[in-house]
N, CA, C and O of each residue as an XYZ file, in Angstrom:
748
protein
N       2.062     23.541     19.353
C       2.590     22.380     19.989
C       2.856     21.240     18.923
O       1.932     20.895     18.187
N       4.228     20.593     18.818
C       4.428     19.764     17.713
C       3.685     18.391     17.889
O       3.719     17.900     19.017
N       3.079     17.779     16.984
C       2.490     16.518     17.217
C       3.306     15.528     16.289
O       3.649     15.854     15.152
N       3.588     14.323     16.839
C       4.203     13.260     16.126
C       3.235     12.259     15.558
O       2.792     11.492     16.414
N       2.815     12.078     14.399
C       1.889     11.329     13.698
C       2.598      9.957     13.002
O       3.590     10.030     12.278
N       2.102      9.046     13.254
C       2.558      7.698     12.623
C       1.626      7.228     11.199
O       0.490      7.659     11.003
N       2.170      6.494     10.484
C       1.672      5.943      9.414
C       1.982      4.629      9.145
O       3.143      4.325      8.867
N       1.129      3.834      9.188
C       1.513      2.175      9.076
C       0.647      1.776      8.048
O      -0.456      2.274      7.819
N       1.281      0.694      7.326
C       0.555      0.239      5.993
C       1.099     -1.321      6.031
O       2.185     -1.689      6.479
N       0.168     -2.060      5.503
C       0.530     -3.413      4.640
C      -0.278     -3.563      3.287
O      -1.321     -2.926      3.133
N       0.101     -4.222      2.524
C      -0.370     -4.395      1.167
C      -1.407     -5.224      1.333
O      -2.286     -5.103      0.480
N      -1.645     -6.333      2.481
C      -2.955     -6.982      2.469
C      -3.472     -7.176      3.697
O      -2.803     -6.876      4.686
N      -4.800     -7.732      3.819
C      -5.246     -7.810      5.038
C      -4.683     -8.823      5.816
O      -4.709     -8.846      7.047
N      -4.107     -9.772      4.993
C      -3.423    -11.057      5.881
C      -2.094    -10.614      6.680
O      -1.519    -11.336      7.495
N      -1.755     -9.495      6.368
C      -0.382     -9.127      7.082
C      -0.635     -8.501      8.582
O      -0.025     -7.500      8.959
N      -1.552     -9.161      9.364
C      -1.865     -8.414     10.454
C      -0.391     -8.247     11.335
O      -0.036     -7.162     11.793
N       0.271     -9.308     11.462
C       1.855     -9.004     12.325
C       2.469     -8.040     11.963
O       3.097     -7.388     12.797
N       2.462     -7.713     10.747
C       3.340     -6.737     10.097
C       2.888     -5.347     10.540
O       3.658     -4.522     11.032
N       1.454     -5.127     10.309
C       0.932     -4.124     10.790
C       0.914     -3.782     12.125
O       1.074     -2.595     12.407
N       0.729     -4.703     13.117
C       0.942     -4.768     14.612
C       2.307     -4.082     14.804
O       2.409     -3.013     15.406
N       3.552     -4.867     14.162
C       4.691     -4.334     14.223
C       4.982     -2.901     14.011
O       5.554     -2.158     14.808
N       4.582     -2.641     12.998
C       4.614     -1.112     12.641
C       4.083     -0.282     13.813
O       4.851      0.488     14.391
N       2.790     -0.405     14.195
C       2.067      0.372     15.076
C       2.991      0.484     16.379
O       3.164      1.533     17.000
N       3.574     -0.788     16.709
C       4.458     -0.986     18.284
C       5.600      0.062     17.978
O       5.892      0.896     18.836
N       6.223      0.024     16.803
C       7.598      0.571     16.619
C       7.058      2.075     16.350
O       7.840      2.861     16.885
N       6.125      2.662     15.785
C       5.680      3.916     15.627
C       5.467      4.310     17.217
O       6.039      5.340     17.573
N       4.749      3.637     18.145
C       4.318      4.075     19.443
C       5.419      4.133     20.179
O       5.342      4.933     21.112
N       6.597      3.452     20.056
C       7.743      3.504     20.477
C       8.638      4.920     20.216
O       9.409      5.496     20.983
N       8.282      5.215     18.995
C       9.132      6.429     18.341
C       8.315      7.629     18.938
O       8.752      8.773     18.815
N       7.194      7.389     19.548
C       6.522      8.698     20.181
C       5.553      9.326     19.442
O       5.295     10.517     19.621
N       4.820      8.446     18.386
C       3.839      8.695     17.870
C       2.360      8.831     18.704
O       1.767      7.825     19.092
N       1.900     10.061     18.902
C       0.548     10.189     19.634
C      -0.561      9.669     18.985
O      -1.465      9.133     19.626
N      -0.583      9.774     17.760
C      -1.738      9.484     16.809
C      -1.196      8.511     15.598
O      -0.159      8.891     15.056
N      -1.758      7.363     15.147
C      -1.106      6.382     14.265
C      -2.233      6.099     13.422
O      -3.286      5.613     13.833
N      -1.951      6.458     12.067
C      -3.016      6.160     11.178
C      -2.406      4.830     10.555
O      -1.196      4.698     10.374
N      -3.490      3.712     10.197
C      -3.155      2.553      9.691
C      -4.026      2.024      8.751
O      -5.229      2.164      8.972
N      -3.607      1.345      7.575
C      -4.389      0.739      6.862
C      -3.806     -0.380      5.976
O      -2.591     -0.431      5.788
N      -4.696     -1.325      5.400
C      -4.264     -2.348      4.893
C      -4.525     -2.416      3.255
O      -5.505     -3.027      2.829
N      -3.817     -1.915      2.577
C      -4.011     -1.848      1.100
C      -2.975     -1.535      0.315
O      -2.120     -0.817      0.834
N      -2.767     -1.973     -1.118
C      -1.728     -1.921     -1.750
C      -1.207     -0.355     -1.803
O      -1.986      0.599     -1.813
N       0.133     -0.246     -1.834
C       0.554      1.242     -2.088
C       0.348      1.945     -3.481
O       0.547      3.107     -3.838
N      -0.106      0.866     -4.123
C      -0.378      1.198     -5.586
C      -1.958      1.749     -5.782
O      -2.493      2.153     -6.815
N      -2.410      1.645     -4.683
C      -4.164      2.051     -4.737
C      -4.047      3.484     -4.950
O      -3.217      4.229     -4.429
N      -5.304      3.901     -6.073
C      -5.298      5.270     -6.205
C      -5.610      6.187     -5.018
O      -5.274      7.367     -4.910
N      -6.352      5.401     -4.090
C      -6.602      6.382     -2.757
C      -6.163      5.636     -1.696
O      -6.357      4.421     -1.719
N      -5.513      6.235     -0.616
C      -5.236      5.530      0.540
C      -5.623      6.566      1.400
O      -4.803      7.457      1.620
N      -7.063      6.619      2.084
C      -7.539      7.392      2.743
C      -6.889      7.626      4.177
O      -6.878      8.725      4.732
N      -6.407      6.588      4.651
C      -5.700      6.895      6.078
C      -4.424      7.718      5.917
O      -4.063      8.490      6.806
N      -3.735      7.549      4.768
C      -2.331      8.471      4.531
C      -2.925      9.704      4.324
O      -2.326     10.592      4.931
N      -4.104     10.175      3.544
C      -4.603     11.081      3.212
C      -5.059     11.996      4.508
O      -4.793     13.187      4.663
N      -5.747     11.223      5.325
C      -6.061     11.832      6.833
C      -4.692     12.142      7.643
O      -4.672     13.120      8.390
N      -3.721     11.442      7.524
C      -2.519     11.651      8.161
C      -1.695     12.987      7.705
O      -1.046     13.770      8.399
N      -1.915     12.978      6.472
C      -1.041     14.387      5.771
C      -2.013     15.430      6.067
O      -1.473     16.485      6.401
N      -3.501     15.455      6.041
C      -4.280     16.466      6.261
C      -4.212     16.943      7.799
O      -4.529     18.075      8.165
N      -3.807     16.034      8.548
C      -3.685     16.408     10.011
C      -2.435     17.291     10.231
O      -2.370     18.161     11.100
N      -1.655     17.048      9.542
C      -0.443     17.724      9.931
C      -0.383     19.236     10.006
O      -1.017     19.801      9.115
N       0.217     19.978     10.840
C       0.493     21.251     10.882
C       1.776     21.670     10.940
O       2.649     20.805     11.005
N       2.091     22.866     10.931
C       3.521     23.428     10.869
C       4.238     22.888     12.080
O       3.783     23.085     13.207
N       5.366     22.201     11.868
C       6.361     21.713     12.890
C       6.071     20.324     13.360
O       6.773     19.836     14.246
N       5.129     19.684     12.850
C       4.710     18.415     13.021
C       5.684     17.562     12.227
O       6.353     18.021     11.302
N       5.728     16.399     12.602
C       6.212     15.223     12.102
C       5.533     13.832     11.838
O       4.920     13.153     12.662
N       5.790     13.527     10.402
C       5.234     12.218     10.224
C       6.476     11.125     10.074
O       7.521     11.358      9.467
N       6.140      9.863     10.765
C       6.913      8.998     11.034
C       6.358      7.695     10.434
O       5.273      7.256     10.814
N       7.203      6.987      9.363
C       6.924      5.535      8.841
C       8.238      4.645      9.254
O       9.334      5.130      9.532
N       7.929      3.307      9.240
C       9.081      2.522      9.614
C       9.861      2.273      8.438
O      11.058      2.031      8.589
N       9.343      2.296      7.240
C      10.176      2.339      6.138
C       9.429      3.126      5.009
O       8.244      3.459      4.982
N      10.424      3.344      4.073
C       9.986      4.397      2.819
C       8.852      3.713      2.076
O       7.920      4.407      1.670
N       8.864      2.385      1.866
C       7.920      1.489      0.923
C       6.451      1.563      1.494
O       5.432      1.388      0.825
N       6.516      1.881      2.981
C       5.348      1.980      3.422
C       4.437      3.319      3.149
O       3.206      3.306      3.145
N       5.153      4.331      2.949
C       4.696      5.447      2.427
C       4.484      5.667      0.971
O       3.507      6.277      0.536
N       5.499      5.116      0.167
C       5.534      5.450     -1.309
C       6.058      4.185     -2.061
O       6.735      3.293     -1.549
N       5.609      4.254     -3.443
C       5.893      3.094     -4.199
C       6.957      3.266     -5.291
O       7.420      2.345     -5.963
N       7.283      4.542     -5.381
C       8.550      4.930     -6.290
C       9.204      6.174     -5.611
O       8.845      6.881     -4.669
N      10.338      6.185     -6.464
C      11.222      7.299     -5.850
C      10.531      8.827     -6.056
O      10.597      9.790     -5.292
N       9.885      8.716     -7.284
C       8.975      9.952     -7.601
C       7.844     10.204     -6.424
O       7.775     11.281     -5.831
N       7.083      9.240     -6.187
C       6.178      9.369     -5.275
C       6.831      9.811     -3.819
O       6.361     10.726     -3.143
N       7.864      9.108     -3.477
C       8.404      9.151     -2.216
C       8.730     10.797     -2.155
O       8.239     11.429     -1.220
N       9.532     11.474     -3.120
C       9.921     12.568     -3.328
C       8.742     13.761     -3.375
O       8.950     14.938     -3.079
N       7.626     13.274     -3.754
C       6.422     14.092     -3.828
C       6.043     14.212     -2.501
O       5.799     15.336     -2.062
N       5.938     13.068     -1.672
C       5.393     13.210     -0.322
C       6.090     14.045      0.794
O       5.525     14.641      1.711
N       7.464     13.972      0.534
C       8.664     14.690      1.016
C       8.533     16.298      0.807
O       8.756     17.173      1.644
N       8.162     16.426     -0.373
C       8.062     18.071     -0.875
C       6.725     18.567     -0.201
O       6.525     19.704      0.228
N       5.908     17.576     -0.189
C       4.336     18.206      0.281
C       4.572     18.342      1.856
O       4.027     19.308      2.391
N       5.320     17.485      2.651
C       5.306     17.410      3.894
C       6.186     18.639      4.320
O       5.852     19.242      5.340
N       7.438     19.109      3.515
C       8.198     20.076      3.668
C       7.548     21.332      3.448
O       7.880     22.220      4.233
N       6.701     21.625      2.572
C       6.025     22.686      2.075
C       4.978     23.026      3.427
O       4.695     24.170      3.783
N       4.592     22.048      3.937
C       3.810     22.675      5.052
C       4.541     22.870      6.512
O       3.958     23.112      7.569
N       5.849     22.719      6.336
C       6.801     23.084      7.451
C       6.958     22.218      8.286
O       7.317     22.476      9.435
N       6.651     20.717      7.737
C       6.635     19.629      8.642
C       7.821     18.824      8.219
O       8.536     19.267      7.320
N       8.117     17.569      8.844
C       9.195     16.664      8.593
C       8.694     15.291      8.528
O       7.603     14.941      8.977
N       9.542     14.531      7.950
C       9.380     13.105      7.786
C      10.659     12.346      8.550
O      11.824     12.736      8.469
N      10.219     11.218      9.286
C      11.377     10.552      9.718
C      11.010      8.911      9.273
O       9.913      8.384      9.458
N      11.924      8.405      8.794
C      11.874      6.979      8.438
C      12.724      6.139      9.423
O      13.928      6.362      9.554
N      12.169      5.306     10.017
C      12.746      4.574     11.229
C      14.008      3.624     10.619
O      15.212      3.729     10.850
N      13.350      2.736      9.825
C      14.239      1.799      9.527
C      14.895      1.801      8.069
O      14.253      1.404      7.097
N      16.106      2.234      7.975
C      16.843      2.493      6.635
C      18.161      1.827      6.937
O      19.134      2.483      7.309
N      18.193      0.284      6.746
C      19.562     -0.222      7.059
C      20.247     -0.222      8.455
O      21.446     -0.376      8.692
N      19.168     -0.004      9.376
C      19.830      0.489     10.860
C      19.829      1.759     11.157
O      19.929      2.083     12.340
N      19.741      2.522     10.369
C      19.511      4.090     10.426
C      18.100      4.812     10.296
O      17.218      4.543      9.480
N      18.086      5.651     11.146
C      16.853      6.450     11.225
C      17.454      8.008     10.268
O      18.478      8.684     10.375
N      16.243      8.103      9.356
C      16.410      9.096      8.335
C      15.610     10.032      8.830
O      14.537      9.653      9.301
N      15.966     11.583      8.842
C      15.011     12.523      9.323
C      15.281     13.834      8.302
O      16.324     14.486      8.244
N      14.208     14.017      7.609
C      14.276     14.946      6.710
C      14.648     16.661      7.084
O      14.743     17.583      6.274
N      14.779     16.701      8.278
C      15.432     17.875      8.906
C      16.945     17.975      8.524
O      17.509     19.068      8.516
N      17.477     17.017      8.264
C      18.948     16.888      8.221
C      19.114     16.673      6.409
O      18.438     15.838      5.808
N      19.984     17.454      5.814
C      20.263     17.420      4.298
C      20.800     16.122      3.948
O      20.516     15.644      2.850
N      21.638     15.421      4.863
C      22.231     14.107      4.340
C      21.124     13.010      4.587
O      21.122     12.044      3.824
N      20.253     13.077      5.518
C      19.141     11.901      5.376
C      18.381     12.123      4.306
O      17.836     11.153      3.779
N      18.210     13.303      3.827
C      17.284     13.823      2.544
C      17.916     13.088      1.322
O      17.255     12.378      0.564
N      19.301     13.327      1.192
C      20.012     12.644      0.152
C      19.991     11.097      0.124
O      19.791     10.385     -0.860
N      20.286     10.649      1.640
C      20.238      9.148      1.592
C      18.902      8.749      1.351
O      18.729      7.860      0.517
N      17.905      9.252      1.941
C      16.464      8.719      1.344
C      16.183      8.406     -0.021
O      15.748      7.368     -0.521
N      16.565      9.673     -0.612
C      16.348      9.709     -2.154
C      17.149      8.556     -2.909
O      16.621      7.929     -3.828
N      18.336      8.330     -2.515
C      19.265      7.219     -2.949
C      18.719      5.943     -2.754
O      18.511      5.144     -3.667
N      18.468      5.733     -1.475
C      18.030      4.531     -0.963
C      16.599      4.141     -1.661
O      16.402      3.028     -2.148
N      15.684      5.127     -1.651
C      14.364      4.849     -2.608
C      14.607      4.465     -4.004
O      13.965      3.526     -4.475
N      15.418      5.059     -4.669
C      15.908      4.993     -6.089
C      16.338      3.462     -6.299
O      15.943      2.788     -7.250
N      17.213      2.990     -5.273
C      17.681      1.671     -5.211
C      16.657      0.515     -5.212
O      16.586     -0.512     -5.887
N      15.837      1.064     -4.163
C      14.600      0.100     -3.848
C      13.682     -0.197     -4.965
O      13.220     -1.310     -5.216
N      13.441      0.972     -5.658
C      12.578      1.017     -6.958
C      13.306      0.115     -8.082
O      12.702     -0.735     -8.737
N      14.634      0.397     -8.217
C      15.360     -0.294     -9.151
C      15.169     -1.867     -8.928
O      14.901     -2.617     -9.867
N      15.334     -2.323     -7.562
C      15.285     -3.700     -7.284
C      13.696     -4.289     -7.519
O      13.519     -5.399     -8.020
N      12.796     -3.590     -7.185
C      11.461     -3.758     -7.572
C      11.348     -4.048     -8.922
O      10.962     -5.174     -9.237
N      11.618     -3.223     -9.781
C      11.764     -3.349    -11.303
C      12.422     -4.472    -11.803
O      11.768     -5.174    -12.574
N      13.689     -4.838    -11.515
C      14.364     -5.832    -11.716
C      13.568     -7.073    -11.555
O      13.546     -7.896    -12.470
N      12.706     -7.324    -10.107
C      11.978     -8.499     -9.723
C      10.770     -8.615    -10.563
O      10.260     -9.710    -10.802
N      10.292     -7.466    -11.028
C       9.129     -7.708    -12.149
C       9.515     -8.244    -13.284
O       8.834     -9.075    -13.884
N      10.840     -7.743    -13.752
C      11.372     -8.147    -15.060
C      11.636     -9.656    -14.875
O      11.120    -10.446    -15.666
N      12.323    -10.038    -13.987
C      12.506    -11.520    -13.652
C      11.319    -12.358    -13.681
O      11.262    -13.428    -14.287
N      10.454    -11.887    -13.066
C       8.848    -12.467    -12.840
C       8.207    -12.557    -14.173
O       7.474    -13.535    -14.318
N       8.324    -11.744    -15.182
C       7.762    -11.562    -16.420
C       8.504    -12.380    -17.483
O       7.928    -12.774    -18.498
N      10.015    -12.668    -17.183
C      10.644    -13.557    -18.063
C      10.238    -15.092    -17.647
O      10.013    -16.011    -18.435
N      10.204    -15.137    -16.365
C       9.700    -16.636    -15.960
C       8.319    -17.024    -16.241
O       8.044    -18.208    -16.434
N       7.345    -16.018    -16.282
C       6.135    -16.380    -16.840
C       6.186    -16.690    -18.272
O       5.571    -17.676    -18.678
N       6.864    -15.939    -19.093
C       6.841    -16.022    -20.379
C       7.489    -17.412    -20.855
O       7.068    -18.036    -21.829
N       8.566    -17.820    -20.050
C       9.017    -18.974    -20.195
C       8.078    -20.159    -20.046
O       7.910    -21.015    -20.915
N       7.409    -20.121    -18.707
C       6.546    -21.007    -18.531
C       5.405    -21.068    -19.299
O       4.749    -22.108    -19.355
N       5.095    -20.075    -19.893
C       3.803    -20.081    -20.923
C       4.315    -20.749    -22.102
O       3.508    -21.471    -22.687
N       5.625    -20.651    -22.632
C       6.007    -21.081    -23.757
C       6.128    -22.863    -23.819
O       6.042    -23.722    -24.696
N       6.380    -22.822    -22.329
C       6.596    -24.573    -22.062
C       5.128    -25.178    -21.928
O       4.960    -26.394    -21.841
N       4.289    -24.453    -21.919
C       2.942    -24.620    -21.559
C       2.587    -25.275    -19.984
O       1.714    -26.104    -19.728
N       3.429    -24.708    -19.151
C       3.224    -24.822    -17.663
C       2.731    -23.805    -17.112
O       2.951    -23.676    -15.907
N       2.004    -22.882    -17.739
C       1.539    -21.616    -16.946
C       0.106    -21.270    -17.709
O       0.006    -20.973    -18.900
N      -0.931    -21.370    -16.798
C      -2.064    -20.906    -17.260
C      -2.687    -19.527    -16.699
O      -3.668    -18.953    -17.173
N      -1.950    -19.129    -15.639
C      -2.241    -17.927    -15.173
C      -3.406    -18.122    -13.714
O      -3.929    -19.190    -13.399
N      -3.567    -17.027    -13.123
C      -4.453    -17.396    -11.967
C      -5.691    -17.754    -12.444
O      -6.085    -17.320    -13.527
N      -6.526    -18.689    -11.585
C      -7.699    -19.113    -12.069
C      -8.744    -18.048    -11.897
O      -8.546    -17.364    -10.893
N      -9.589    -17.786    -12.457
C     -10.726    -16.525    -12.172
C     -11.632    -17.098    -11.021
O     -12.303    -18.125    -11.127
N     -11.555    -16.232     -9.820
C     -12.268    -16.683     -8.627
C     -13.675    -16.260     -8.699
O     -14.544    -16.999     -8.235
N     -13.941    -15.249     -9.187
C     -15.673    -14.999     -9.247
C     -16.294    -15.750    -10.144
O     -17.426    -16.139     -9.855
N     -15.718    -16.121    -11.405
C     -16.394    -16.901    -12.184
C     -16.699    -18.544    -11.715
O     -17.683    -19.183    -12.087
N     -15.849    -18.948    -11.005
C     -16.015    -20.169    -10.294
C     -17.197    -20.145     -9.542
O     -17.657    -21.266     -9.325
N     -17.863    -19.144     -9.053
C     -19.025    -18.833     -8.276
C     -20.289    -18.450     -9.268
O     -21.313    -17.959     -8.792
N     -20.193    -18.623    -10.212
C     -21.152    -18.225    -11.224
C     -22.605    -18.950    -10.722
O     -23.656    -18.313    -10.657
N     -22.494    -20.299    -10.400
C     -23.772    -20.682    -10.059
C     -24.696    -20.050     -8.936
O     -25.913    -19.888     -8.861
N     -23.420    -19.697     -7.921
C     -24.374    -19.053     -6.573
C     -24.680    -17.684     -7.075
O     -25.726    -17.171     -6.677
N     -23.787    -16.910     -8.030
C     -24.334    -15.686     -8.405
C     -25.797    -15.526     -9.125
O     -26.705    -14.742     -8.847
N     -25.711    -16.691    -10.302
C     -27.120    -16.750    -10.744
C     -28.265    -17.136     -9.822
O     -29.349    -16.595    -10.039
N     -28.169    -17.958     -8.872
C     -29.176    -18.540     -8.010
C     -29.357    -17.345     -7.158
O     -30.552    -17.062     -7.066
N     -28.686    -16.658     -6.595
C     -28.834    -15.235     -5.915
C     -29.716    -14.433     -6.510
O     -30.732    -14.003     -5.964
N     -29.324    -14.173     -7.777
C     -29.709    -13.138     -8.898
C     -31.351    -13.793     -9.138
O     -32.324    -13.045     -9.037
N     -31.474    -15.005     -9.404
C     -32.830    -15.455     -9.440
C     -33.812    -15.275     -8.394
O     -34.997    -15.122     -8.689
N     -33.334    -15.282     -6.957
C     -33.779    -14.960     -5.835
C     -34.312    -13.535     -5.780
O     -35.091    -13.143     -4.912
N     -33.844    -12.807     -6.750
C     -34.302    -11.396     -6.674
C     -33.460    -10.481     -6.123
O     -33.855     -9.333     -5.919
N     -32.150    -10.891     -5.805
C     -31.071     -9.928     -5.169
C     -30.327     -9.174     -6.211
O     -30.116     -9.708     -7.300
N     -29.918     -7.975     -5.955
C     -29.332     -6.911     -6.785
C     -27.724     -7.311     -6.610
O     -27.227     -7.929     -5.669
N     -27.158     -6.858     -7.611
C     -25.798     -6.833     -7.734
C     -24.887     -6.526     -6.718
O     -23.863     -7.170     -6.488
N     -25.298     -5.462     -6.069
C     -24.371     -5.059     -4.825
C     -24.454     -5.999     -3.642
O     -23.513     -6.253     -2.890
N     -25.641     -6.473     -3.560
C     -26.018     -7.479     -2.362
C     -25.502     -8.822     -2.478
O     -25.205     -9.557     -1.537
N     -25.399     -9.145     -4.008
C     -24.793    -10.460     -4.307
C     -23.192    -10.225     -4.096
O     -22.548    -11.069     -3.473
N     -22.688     -9.289     -4.523
C     -21.237     -9.012     -4.317
C     -20.766     -9.246     -2.815
O     -19.931    -10.062     -2.427
N     -21.525     -8.306     -2.038
C     -21.441     -8.402     -0.565
C     -21.409     -9.707     -0.024
O     -20.492    -10.193      0.638
N     -22.693    -10.351     -0.419
C     -22.856    -11.794      0.220
C     -21.740    -13.000     -0.256
O     -21.438    -14.000      0.396
N     -21.302    -12.653     -1.396
C     -20.332    -13.707     -1.705
C     -18.872    -13.183     -1.741
O     -17.993    -13.911     -2.202
N     -18.567    -11.865     -1.242
C     -17.288    -11.349     -1.079
C     -16.668    -11.364     -2.632
O     -15.577    -11.890     -2.852
N     -17.254    -10.904     -3.414
C     -16.506    -10.792     -5.020
C     -17.093     -9.120     -5.386
O     -17.977     -8.445     -4.860
N     -16.239     -8.875     -6.421
C     -16.548     -7.387     -6.820
C     -18.127     -7.356     -7.309
O     -18.757     -8.412     -7.375
N     -18.644     -6.269     -7.600
C     -19.846     -5.913     -8.180
C     -19.323     -6.077     -9.507
O     -20.034     -6.984     -9.939
N     -18.562     -5.782    -10.378
C     -18.268     -5.906    -11.605
C     -18.047     -7.423    -12.005
O     -18.311     -7.720    -13.170
N     -17.666     -8.243    -11.295
C     -17.715     -9.625    -11.416
C     -19.044    -10.230    -11.472
O     -19.314    -10.988    -12.403
N     -19.977     -9.941    -10.478
C     -21.469    -10.123    -10.524
C     -21.903     -9.894    -12.196
O     -22.369    -10.720    -12.981
N     -21.676     -8.938    -12.338
C     -22.144     -8.582    -13.764
C     -21.491     -9.215    -14.862
O     -22.187     -9.470    -15.845
N     -20.260     -9.520    -14.875
C     -19.630    -10.596    -15.919
C     -20.307    -11.922    -15.864
O     -20.688    -12.470    -16.898
N     -20.462    -12.430    -14.738
C     -21.351    -13.656    -14.310
C     -22.637    -13.751    -15.063
O     -22.983    -14.708    -15.756
N     -23.318    -12.628    -14.843
C     -24.783    -12.540    -15.365
C     -24.531    -12.537    -16.650
O     -25.088    -13.464    -17.237
N     -23.766    -11.694    -17.449
C     -23.575    -11.596    -18.646
C     -23.209    -12.961    -19.754
O     -23.460    -12.970    -20.960
N     -22.691    -13.839    -19.125
C     -22.044    -14.995    -19.625
C     -23.388    -15.771    -19.853
O     -23.371    -16.914    -20.310
């Protein structure tokens, strides 16, 4: 029996409304199981995506609201499409300029590939413009970069360390990375 599986993702935990909207749209599209996570698409591991793909059996369908929820580049998208297809399954993208793309259709596969390439090109252009803007601001002395957040809490790190707490415990308590704790202790 065919299962319709959904995958929803936002890049940050602050994007609660975006995740809720994706889940709503996936349920409306008939997904019986929705895997969801809030992490960057560039993260080396996306456990919920891996779980969704592992769950798929021949004839199943994976639905995402947009291709960038599944992949961050054309190559990555095509890799996922190939993996899904090799399992005898299909991918449906709900929102592609008002159209739904279904990989069971060769025209949809072509359009998905082309639109993913255009989206990747736009992201690359945006990154290029951002880098140019940062370089200009630096040259004018107007850009100093992001302030280090963990180092601003060095006093708290030292206080907790002196109280006998370990790096992992300090990191959890302050909501910073363990490597940041070590950096503070080394300085």
